[in-house]
N, C-alpha and C positions, 0 to 999 in steps of 0.2 A: 717606659716612657710616655708623657702626654702629646697630642701628637699638636707640633709646631702654631699651624694653622690656631687650631683652638686657644692655646696658651695667647695668643694672641688678641685674637677676640677678646676673649675673660680678662684679661688686663685694658682695652678699651671701655669694656664692659665695668672699672672697675670705678679707669678716668671718672668712665662719665658720672657716676654715683657719686666717686666724691664732692663736681664739678655740683649735682644736687645741692650734695650737703651741706655747702654755704648761705642754703638758705634758713640755713637753722641759725637760732644767736651766737653770737662770739663762745656763752659762756661752758652754750650748751657744748661747742661741735668739738673745746679744749678736753668736754670731762665726756661724755662720748660718742666724740666720732671713729677715733680708732676701731671698740668694740663693735659699731658700729658698720663700721665697714667692712672686718668680719666677719658679723652673723652675713650678710647680705654675701661677701662672698661664698659659703656655706650653703643658702638660700641658690647660688648660682650656680654653686655644681650641685645638688643634686636636681633640679632642672633640669639640668644636660644632659646625670647620668640616669636617668628615666625615661626625660622622653628624648637625646641626643639631637636638641634641640633648646635653646631657648626666645618661649614663644612671648607675641607680644604680651598675653593675659597678666603673665609673669610681671611686666613689664607695668602694665596698666595699676594693676597691684602695689608692686611696688612700692614704684613713685602714688601711687592714690594716697598710699599711707606715710608718706613718706609729708608729700602737702599739706595729710593732715593733723601730721605731729609736729609740723614745724609751724603751721598756724595758730596749735596751742601756745605751744611753747613761747612764741613772743606774743599772745594776749595775756600770759604769767608776769612773760619782761613789763610789760605798759601800767598790769595792778600793783607789780610790785614796784619799781621803778619810777613812776610817772614818766607822761609820753613826751614833755622837752624830753628827759635823762634820756629814757632810749631814743629817738630819732640821732641824739648828739652822740652819743656809744654808742648805737650797731650801723644808725645807715651816716653817719656823720652829716645832718646834717649840720646848714651854714644861715649864713646872715643873704648869703648869694641865692642861695633856695628859697627860701625866704619869701628874696624879692620879688625874685623869679615870681613864684607859684599864684603869689598877689596879681601880679603883673599879668599872669595867664588865668586868670579865677572867672574873667568876663564873657574868654572863650569857652574856658572847658562847661560855663550853664550855657551858652550855644549853640556847644556843642550837645550835650545831652535832652537840648530841648527840642534840637532838628532830629536826632536819632530815636527817643521815645516819639516826637508824631510823629517820624514817619513808618514806628514800630506800629502803631494806633491802627492810624492808616492800612497796614499790610497791602506797603508796598514803599523799597528802600530803593527806589532807581527816581521816584520821584518827589521834591520836598513836599509839606503838609501847606495846603493851599490856607486856609482856616487860620493854620499857626501865624504862619508869614504876614499876613492880613490882619493879627491881632499883635505883632513884635514888630510890625510896621511904622504901629500908630505912637510907638513909645519914643524916650527923648535918647535910645542907643540904639535907636537906628537911621536918625539922624545925620547923616552924611561928615561931619566934620568928630563929635562922638563915633558915631559908627568906623571912620579911617583908627583913630582915633587908636579902641581897643579890639583890633580889626586885622593890622599892620603893626604901626608902630610899637606897642606895648609885648608885640610875640619877637616883633625887633629887638627888642629892647632885654627880655628876657635869656634871646639865644646869647648876646651882646657878654652880657652880663654875668652867665655864669659860666660861659667860655673863662674870666678871668683868673677862676683858680685852676682849669686845666695849665691856662698856657707859664702861671707860675709856678707849678709842681707836680712831680711825679707822685700820681698815686694807685694805690692797685683800684679793681675794677667796684670792689664794692664799696671804695669811701669812695668815690663816687658815680654811684649808682643811680639816685637820686638829681645828682647833677645833670648828667644824661638821656634819663628821662625827661625833667624840665625843657634840657635842647633837643632834644628829638618830638617832641608834645609841639614846640613853637616853630620848626621845622616846615613838622606835619600839618601842623597847623596851617602854615603860612601856602604849603600848598595846594592845600587845600581849595584853600581862598583861590589862589591862582585858575585850581580847576576842578573849582565849583559845579561846572554849566558841565565841560568834560566829565568827567568819571560817571554821575548820570546817566546822559548821554553812551558809556563806553557800558556799561555792565547790564541798558535796558538792550543797546545794540550784539551783542554775544546772548544774551537770556533768547533774541527773539531769530535769529542768525546764524548763530553757530560762530567756534573759535574760525571758523575755518574762513566768516570774510571780513575777519582784524581790516584786513587796508583798509576795505573801503569800508567800516567801523571808526577808524579813525579819519581818514577824511571827510566823511560827515560829520563829524563831531567837532572838528576840530574849528568848521564855523560854530556852533554850537553856544 
């Protein structure tokens, strides 16, 4: 008779694996989902029997194969159905999402430029002065325009994408893109608010360590 705790662990692992299976297109899930869960269950039991435990390597191998396979299935679906139909049928992409992405596009581009420029200078805690000097002379960095795309556009993107969530109840998958847009919009607004605090905080942690967090926060609040 199997151990109760072992059975519980196996059950949780299967539930976790089924959650990751949701990364596959719906058509693929309906056709192969049950057999994939059964195959995973067999491999899980073999690993447990052979080693007495489930190793990190087992999970890394299983999930890396799953992610690669899911990505290939989505690529094939885009090729066969076209991008528009693929987005609508598999990710429920709607007009709210389109407007939200358009409103966030300046922020996305600015974020990408900022991140890449910091990588190129080899310092993630401070902005790239050369890049900032170049951007500061463009139209997008003039005060009225800057305030529009850095604050107003993200607020509108979040508000517009909240509308479908308030109107009806949907599954997580049906609103995944909506939730991503809302999360990024709120995250970008937080970055704008903490754009001086965050680099200062990271820099403080790297210099004096986690034990000095109260002092770091006190200093960075004045940044």
